C-alpha positions in Angstrom: -17.0 -10.9 0.6 -13.8 -11.0 -0.2 -11.7 -11.1 2.4 -12.3 -11.5 5.6 -9.7 -11.7 8.5 -10.5 -12.2 11.9 -8.5 -12.1 15.2 -5.8 -13.4 13.6 -2.1 -13.4 15.1 1.1 -14.9 14.1 4.0 -16.4 16.3 7.2 -17.3 15.8 8.7 -19.1 18.6 7.5 -15.9 21.3 7.7 -13.2 18.6 4.5 -12.3 18.0 4.2 -11.0 14.5 0.6 -10.4 13.8 -1.7 -10.0 17.2 -5.4 -10.2 17.2 -5.9 -8.5 13.4 -9.5 -8.2 11.8 -10.9 -6.5 9.3 -12.5 -7.3 5.9 -11.8 -6.6 2.1 -14.7 -6.4 -0.5 -15.4 -7.0 -3.8 -14.2 -4.7 -6.6 -11.8 -2.4 -3.6 -7.7 -2.1 -4.3 -6.4 -1.5 -0.8 -3.2 -0.3 0.4 -1.7 -2.6 2.9 1.1 -0.2 4.8 3.6 -0.7 7.6 7.1 0.1 8.0 9.6 -3.3 7.7 9.0 -5.9 10.2 5.5 -4.4 10.5 3.7 -8.0 9.7 2.5 -7.2 6.0 4.5 -10.0 4.7 3.4 -12.4 6.9 -0.1 -11.5 6.7 -0.4 -12.0 2.8 1.1 -15.2 3.3 -1.5 -16.5 5.8 -4.2 -15.2 3.7 -2.6 -17.0 0.5 -2.2 -20.4 2.3 1.3 -20.0 2.2 1.7 -20.3 5.6 -1.0 -21.3 8.8 -2.0 -18.4 11.4 -1.3 -19.3 14.8 -4.9 -18.6 15.6 -8.2 -16.2 14.3 -9.6 -17.0 11.2 -9.6 -15.9 7.6 -11.9 -16.9 4.8 -11.7 -16.0 1.4 -15.0 -15.4 -0.2 -16.5 -17.5 2.2 -14.2 -20.7 2.2 -12.0 -20.8 5.3 -8.4 -21.2 4.2 -7.7 -24.0 7.0 -10.3 -26.0 6.1 -9.9 -26.2 2.4 -7.1 -24.5 1.3 -6.8 -25.8 -2.4 -10.3 -24.1 -3.1 -8.7 -20.5 -1.8 -5.7 -20.7 -3.9 -7.7 -21.6 -7.2 -9.6 -18.0 -6.5 -6.3 -15.7 -5.1 -3.7 -14.9 -7.8 -0.4 -14.1 -5.8 3.2 -11.9 -6.5 5.7 -12.2 -3.9 7.7 -9.2 -3.4 11.0 -11.6 -4.5 9.0 -12.2 -7.7 10.0 -15.9 -8.6 11.2 -17.0 -12.0 12.5 -19.3 -13.7 15.0 -16.9 -15.8 16.4 -19.3 -17.9 12.6 -19.5 -19.4 11.3 -17.5 -22.2 8.1 -15.1 -21.2 5.5 -17.7 -23.6 7.2 -20.7 -22.3 7.2 -19.6 -18.5 2.9 -18.6 -19.1 2.5 -21.9 -20.9 4.1 -23.7 -17.6 1.8 -21.9 -15.1 -1.2 -22.6 -17.4 -0.6 -26.2 -17.2 -0.2 -26.4 -13.4 -3.6 -24.7 -13.2 -4.7 -27.2 -15.8 -7.1 -24.4 -17.7 -6.9 -27.0 -20.9 -8.6 -25.2 -23.6 -9.0 -22.4 -22.8 -5.0 -22.4 -21.9 -3.9 -20.7 -25.0 -6.8 -17.6 -25.0 -5.9 -17.1 -21.8 -2.0 -16.6 -22.7 -2.3 -14.3 -25.3 -5.4 -12.2 -23.1 -2.5 -11.6 -20.6 -0.2 -10.8 -22.9 -1.7 -7.9 -24.4 -3.5 -6.9 -21.0 0.1 -6.6 -19.5 1.8 -5.5 -22.4 4.1 -8.1 -23.2 3.3 -8.8 -26.6 7.0 -7.3 -28.1 9.0 -9.0 -25.2 6.7 -12.6 -25.5 9.8 -14.5 -27.0 12.2 -13.0 -24.7 13.9 -15.2 -22.4 12.6 -14.0 -19.0 16.4 -13.4 -17.8 17.0 -10.5 -20.7 14.1 -8.8 -18.7 14.2 -5.1 -16.9 12.6 -4.8 -13.7 9.5 -3.5 -14.6 8.8 -6.0 -17.2 9.6 -9.1 -15.2 7.0 -7.4 -12.4 4.6 -7.9 -15.4 5.3 -11.8 -16.2 4.3 -11.7 -12.5 1.1 -10.2 -12.7 0.8 -11.7 -15.4 1.1 -15.2 -14.0 -0.6 -14.1 -10.8 -3.9 -13.5 -13.0 -3.8 -16.4 -16.0 -6.1 -18.7 -13.7 -8.4 -15.4 -14.1 -8.9 -15.7 -9.7 -11.2 -13.3 -8.2 -8.7 -11.4 -5.1 -5.0 -10.3 -6.5 -2.6 -10.4 -3.5 0.4 -8.0 -4.6 3.6 -8.1 -2.5 5.7 -4.6 -2.9 4.3 -4.9 -7.2 6.8 -1.4 -7.6 10.2 -1.8 -5.8 12.7 -1.0 -7.8 10.2 0.6 -10.9 12.1 3.9 -12.5 9.4 5.9 -12.6 8.2 4.9 -16.5 7.6 2.0 -15.2 6.0 3.0 -11.6 3.4 4.6 -13.8 2.8 1.7 -16.5 2.1 -0.9 -13.3 -0.2 1.5 -11.5 -2.3 1.9 -14.5 -2.2 -1.6 -14.7 -3.0 -2.0 -11.3 -6.3 0.4 -11.2 -7.8 -1.4 -14.4 -7.2 -4.8 -12.7 -8.8 -3.2 -9.4 -12.1 -2.1 -12.0 -12.9 -5.8 -11.9 -11.0 -7.8 -8.7 -10.2 -7.4 -5.2 -6.8 -6.2 -5.4 -4.6 -6.1 -1.7 -1.6 -4.3 -2.3 1.6 -3.6 0.0 4.0 -0.5 -0.5 6.1 1.6 1.1 5.5 3.8 -1.5 2.8 6.5 -0.6 2.2 8.0 -4.1 1.2 4.7 -4.9 -1.5 4.3 -2.5 -2.9 7.5 -2.9 -2.8 7.1 -6.5 -4.1 3.3 -7.2 -6.2 2.3 -4.0 -9.6 3.8 -2.2 -9.1 1.8 1.0 -5.4 2.1 3.6 -5.0 -0.1 6.0 -1.8 0.3 8.6 -0.7 -2.1 10.6 2.5 -1.8 12.9 4.1 -3.9 15.4 1.4 -6.9 14.9 -1.4 -4.6 14.9 -3.8 -2.2 12.8 -3.9 0.8 13.9 -5.9 2.2 11.1 -8.7 1.0 8.4 -10.1 4.1 6.7 -11.0 5.2 3.0 -8.1 7.1 1.4 -10.2 10.5 1.4 -11.2 10.4 5.1 -8.0 9.7 6.6 -6.9 12.5 6.4 -9.6 14.5 8.2 -9.9 12.0 10.5 -6.9 13.1 11.9 -7.3 17.1 12.1 -4.3 18.2 12.7 -2.9 21.0 10.2 0.8 22.4 9.5 0.5 26.3 8.7 3.6 27.1 7.8 5.0 30.8 8.5 7.8 33.1 7.5 8.2 36.2 9.5 10.3 39.4 8.6 13.2 38.3 11.4 13.8 35.3 13.6 11.8 34.7 16.8 12.8 32.8 19.7 10.5 29.5 20.0 10.1 30.5 24.2 7.8 33.3 22.2 6.1 31.5 19.6 4.9 29.2 22.2 3.3 31.4 23.9 0.4 31.6 20.8 -2.5 29.3 22.0 -3.8 26.4 20.5 -0.6 25.6 19.7 0.8 21.6 19.6 3.8 21.8 18.4 6.5 24.6 16.3 10.0 23.9 14.3 12.2 26.3 13.1 13.3 26.0 9.4 15.7 28.2 9.2 15.5 31.4 7.1 13.2 32.7 9.1 10.6 30.1 8.8 8.8 28.0 11.7 6.1 25.0 11.1 3.0 25.2 13.2 1.2 21.9 13.8 -2.4 22.1 15.6 -5.9 20.1 15.8 -7.8 24.0 14.8 -6.4 26.5 12.5 -4.8 28.8 14.6 -3.8 31.3 11.4 -5.6 34.1 13.2 -4.2 33.7 16.5 -0.3 33.2 15.0 -1.6 37.0 13.0 -2.4 38.7 16.5 0.8 37.5 17.8 3.1 38.7 15.0 1.4 41.9 15.3 1.6 42.2 19.5 5.0 41.8 18.8 5.5 43.6 15.8 7.2 41.3 13.7 6.1 41.4 10.2 4.5 37.8 8.3 6.4 37.3 5.0 4.2 34.5 4.1 1.5 32.0 5.8 0.8 28.5 3.9 -2.1 25.8 5.9 -2.1 22.4 4.7 -3.8 19.1 6.0 -1.6 16.2 6.7 -0.6 13.8 4.1 -0.6 10.8 4.1 3.2 10.3 4.6 2.8 12.2 7.4 -0.3 10.2 9.2 1.9 7.0 8.4 5.0 8.8 10.2 2.4 9.7 13.2 0.7 6.2 13.3 4.1 3.8 12.8 6.9 6.3 14.8 
């Protein structure tokens, strides 16, 4: 067991940021932590890392209660906050040496710094000032410092914010490599990032946990399907709503429509077209993707 969150709530005065949230994350998992702005993601991550206390509930890391032994828990966690706090006037290697001294790494200090520089691809940048680095390389420095003391758990809050497409690919690959040996909890707004990096997703909305599923099963657990259809002429929505088992239909323009149903209604659409002498030029069916599911659960 790596992380255990049991009935955790957090209040700021009368406002409840987290409401009775429970989940467990096991060793070796890369878990995406999703939710709209203000849903409670950063609050939960700050509680897990011991940065702020919860109002109620229990959080344990590898069996250690964070309230009873906060210092020991922090030794086992690497944390990259949403706003990566770096000393911009320091050189990369100098900064990592400073962080290593805080963790009292002793004799392994130089070797760990060299390993992290190599792992995060900072070799050519190690003698540059942090202020001169691009956003992508600053994120690498943040990840390097989070991993320096070889933590068992890595907490990453929006690690790819502001990165260009090439940097995104590089950081995602780095997270995947790290996840082979450590437990990683990753907060992001980018659905493709979750699908690329994570085996599991937690979704919070208004302080409540609304989904906790493996990525490959999440879509199948919400059975609704999209069916896009192009007719040879415009069809009124009133006519289309007569189709059996139809939940929703949307006009997309240019005689194209989106049908939503929890069943495969392609046969019903075809029979409707034949009965009304409409010609179907194109019909495609697809399950909802993660972005569709996220929108449904948080809207």
